[in-house]
C-alpha positions in Angstrom: -30.0 -2.1 -8.8 -26.9 -3.2 -10.7 -26.7 0.2 -12.4 -27.2 2.1 -9.2 -24.4 0.2 -7.4 -22.1 0.6 -10.4 -22.7 4.4 -10.3 -22.1 4.5 -6.5 -18.9 2.5 -7.0 -17.6 4.9 -9.6 -18.7 8.0 -7.6 -16.8 6.7 -4.6 -13.8 5.9 -6.6 -13.6 9.3 -8.3 -14.2 11.0 -4.9 -11.3 9.0 -3.4 -8.9 9.9 -6.3 -10.0 13.6 -6.1 -9.3 13.6 -2.3 -5.9 12.0 -2.8 -5.0 14.6 -5.5 -6.1 17.5 -3.2 -4.0 16.0 -0.3 -1.0 15.8 -2.7 -1.4 19.4 -3.6 -2.0 20.7 -0.1 0.8 18.8 1.6 3.3 20.3 -0.8 2.4 23.9 0.2 3.2 25.8 3.4 1.1 24.7 6.3 -1.2 27.3 7.7 -4.2 26.9 10.0 -6.4 27.0 6.9 -4.5 24.5 4.8 -4.2 22.2 7.8 -8.0 22.3 8.3 -8.4 21.6 4.6 -6.1 18.6 4.8 -8.1 17.2 7.7 -11.4 17.6 5.9 -10.0 16.2 2.7 -8.6 13.2 4.6 -12.1 12.7 6.2 -13.7 12.8 2.7 -11.0 10.3 1.6 -11.8 7.9 4.4 -15.6 8.1 3.8 -15.2 7.5 0.1 -12.8 4.6 0.8 -15.3 3.0 3.2 -18.1 3.5 0.7 -16.0 2.1 -2.1 -15.2 -0.9 -0.1 -18.8 -1.6 1.0 -20.3 -0.9 -2.4 -17.6 -3.0 -4.1 -18.2 -6.0 -1.9 -21.9 -5.7 -2.5 -21.3 -5.7 -6.2 -19.0 -8.8 -5.9 -21.4 -10.8 -3.7 -24.9 -9.6 -4.8 -25.1 -7.6 -8.0 -22.6 -8.7 -10.5 -21.0 -12.0 -11.7 -20.6 -13.6 -8.3 -17.8 -14.0 -5.8 -16.4 -17.1 -7.5 -15.9 -15.2 -10.8 -14.1 -12.3 -9.1 -11.9 -14.4 -6.7 -10.6 -16.4 -9.6 -9.5 -13.3 -11.5 -5.9 -12.2 -11.0 -6.8 -8.7 -12.1 -9.4 -8.5 -9.4 -7.2 -10.0 -6.7 -4.4 -7.5 -7.6 -6.9 -4.6 -7.6 -8.4 -5.7 -4.2 -5.0 -6.3 -2.6 -3.8 -2.9 -3.7 -6.9 -1.2 -2.4 -6.3 -2.8 1.0 -2.6 -1.8 0.9 -3.6 1.8 0.1 -6.1 1.7 3.0 -3.4 0.6 5.4 -0.9 3.2 4.0 -3.5 6.0 4.5 -3.2 5.5 8.2 0.1 7.3 8.2 -1.1 10.6 6.8 -4.4 10.3 8.8 -2.6 10.0 12.1 -0.4 13.0 11.3 -3.4 15.1 10.3 -5.3 14.1 13.4 -2.3 15.0 15.6 -2.8 18.6 14.5 -6.1 19.1 16.3 -4.7 20.8 19.3 -2.6 23.3 17.3 -5.5 24.1 15.0 -7.9 24.6 17.9 -5.4 27.0 19.3 -5.3 28.9 16.0 -1.8 27.9 15.3 -0.4 26.3 12.2 0.9 22.8 12.9 4.6 22.2 12.9 5.7 19.3 10.7 9.2 18.0 10.9 10.9 17.6 7.5 11.3 13.8 7.8 7.6 13.5 8.7 6.6 15.7 5.7 8.8 13.5 3.5 7.2 10.3 4.8 3.6 11.6 4.5 4.3 12.9 1.0 5.9 9.6 0.0 2.9 7.7 1.2 0.5 9.9 -0.7 2.7 9.4 -3.8 2.5 5.6 -3.3 -1.2 5.8 -2.9 -1.6 7.7 -6.1 0.7 5.2 -7.9 -1.3 2.3 -6.6 -4.5 3.9 -7.8 -3.1 4.0 -11.3 -2.4 0.2 -11.1 -5.9 -0.3 -9.7 -7.3 1.5 -12.7 -5.2 -0.6 -15.1 -6.6 -3.8 -13.3 -10.1 -2.4 -13.7 -9.6 -1.9 -17.4 -8.2 -5.5 -17.7 -11.2 -6.9 -15.8 -13.7 -5.0 -18.0 -12.2 -6.8 -21.0 -12.3 -10.2 -19.3 -8.5 -10.4 -19.2 -5.9 -11.8 -16.8 -8.2 -14.4 -15.4 
């Protein structure tokens, strides 16, 4: 079971990073009906993978690995977990924007995105990607038993 949950954890994490990278690429291009739909689907995949990562991660902490007391005394884990929560909260901003496009997309029109909104959504996606890099650093530190 430990191996299965480690696999699911990694699969969810790689899916999340891939979805973020796709959002990063799509938001920088011209918005069309097709690209807006792709952004919405990618954001849904991002949300599902984040939820799976959260649940599987907590199951690993509490049931399948070294136990909650080990993890909650690790500064690397606490930093990693905190950043994950921050990324989750930040992701609300692009998600709300993408969801607001439903009417335009249903009508077959490309959504209109004001320049300041596009800058804000792009900046949030950049911040999410930067946080993921730090999360990966913390995971590597944890794997070596460091920063306890």
